C-alpha positions as MATLAB code, in Angstrom:
seq = 'MSFENANYQWQQGERRLRSEPPERRPRLERVTEALVAELRRRLGGRFSSDELVALYDEGTSWCLTVAMKVAPEDPAAWEAGVVVDAAFSRYLREAADYAGGRREVGA';
ca = [
      94.701   91.499   94.099;
      92.705   93.454   95.971;
      93.301   97.136   97.038;
      93.293   96.278  100.871;
      96.152   93.783  100.128;
      98.110   95.868   97.598;
      98.109   98.798   99.921;
      99.386   96.546  103.240;
     102.084   95.065  100.723;
     103.277   98.431   99.614;
     102.908   99.788  103.238;
     105.616   97.020  104.109;
     107.563   98.123  101.662;
     107.766  101.633  103.192;
     108.164   99.987  106.682;
     111.374   97.827  105.246;
     112.647  100.627  103.176;
     112.728  103.102  106.636;
     114.198  100.133  108.631;
     117.195   99.869  106.322;
     120.852  100.790  107.733;
     121.488  104.641  106.985;
     124.325  104.086  104.946;
     121.839  101.875  102.373;
     118.965  104.624  102.314;
     120.224  107.066   99.917;
     120.641  104.402   97.125;
     117.360  102.786   97.619;
     115.754  106.416   97.859;
     117.016  107.341   94.758;
     115.840  103.820   93.127;
     112.345  104.452   94.813;
     112.031  107.923   93.528;
     112.921  106.993   89.767;
     110.203  104.396   90.225;
     107.611  107.061   91.563;
     108.677  109.013   88.460;
     108.183  106.166   86.067;
     104.802  105.425   87.897;
     103.677  108.731   87.146;
     104.806  108.457   83.290;
     102.780  105.388   83.177;
      99.695  106.530   84.711;
      99.898  110.083   84.025;
      97.807  113.063   85.551;
      94.589  111.655   87.106;
      93.947  108.320   88.281;
      92.611  105.957   90.514;
      93.909  103.305   93.427;
      91.895  100.856   91.325;
      94.144  101.570   88.209;
      97.479  101.710   90.121;
      96.310   98.324   91.504;
      95.944   96.919   88.071;
      99.142   98.132   86.860;
     100.747   96.347   89.949;
      98.773   93.219   89.311;
     100.146   93.464   85.430;
     103.517   92.907   86.463;
     106.561   94.470   87.932;
     109.189   93.589   85.813;
     110.020   96.851   84.457;
     110.707   97.905   87.655;
     114.116   95.977   87.685;
     115.230   97.755   84.543;
     114.694  100.962   86.245;
     116.315  100.102   89.611;
     119.161   98.592   87.498;
     119.937  102.040   85.489;
     119.960  103.830   88.645;
     122.278  101.769   90.619;
     123.594   99.458   88.463;
     126.644   98.594   90.575;
     124.349   97.498   93.779;
     121.736   94.544   93.490;
     120.871   95.022   96.783;
     118.798   97.908   95.596;
     116.899   96.320   93.127;
     114.923   94.597   96.039;
     111.013   94.356   94.658;
     109.933   94.077   98.047;
     111.459   97.226   99.388;
     111.638   99.905   96.662;
     108.962   98.762   94.168;
     106.526   98.314   97.394;
     107.792  102.040   98.688;
     107.292  103.330   95.391;
     103.724  102.159   94.684;
     102.997  103.222   98.156;
     104.076  106.722   97.885;
     102.515  107.277   94.448;
      98.978  105.924   95.746;
      99.115  109.030   97.788;
      98.572  110.848   94.266;
      95.445  108.876   93.657;
      92.241  110.641   92.693;
      90.063  108.539   95.547;
      92.855  108.511   98.045;
      93.293  110.949  100.584;
      94.175  111.371  104.380;
      95.587  107.641  104.306;
      92.595  105.805  103.303;
      90.937  105.385  100.151;
      87.738  107.626   99.473;
      84.986  105.147   98.365;
      82.611  106.495   95.529;
      85.106  108.905   94.954;
];
């Protein structure tokens, strides 16, 4: 997957999360934040946007395990197109080659 495609998909996850009804958002936010913490654990300190895309390409089935632990009674909070994509979008902001809402080529 290209960076552009992944980033678009991740941004759509953020958009979907923001458009969720207010009563559902706190649980979805908890799941998303747990996924961001797991991304931080998996990629460590300094990482590139390409490394994040590569991790996404490897598969995100591990995300379901995290989501089920955080919200075991709410399968709707496991929706990958919302929580997984939003988590990747948020973690992208910490990439060494990403700043100001875009990727810095050659960084």
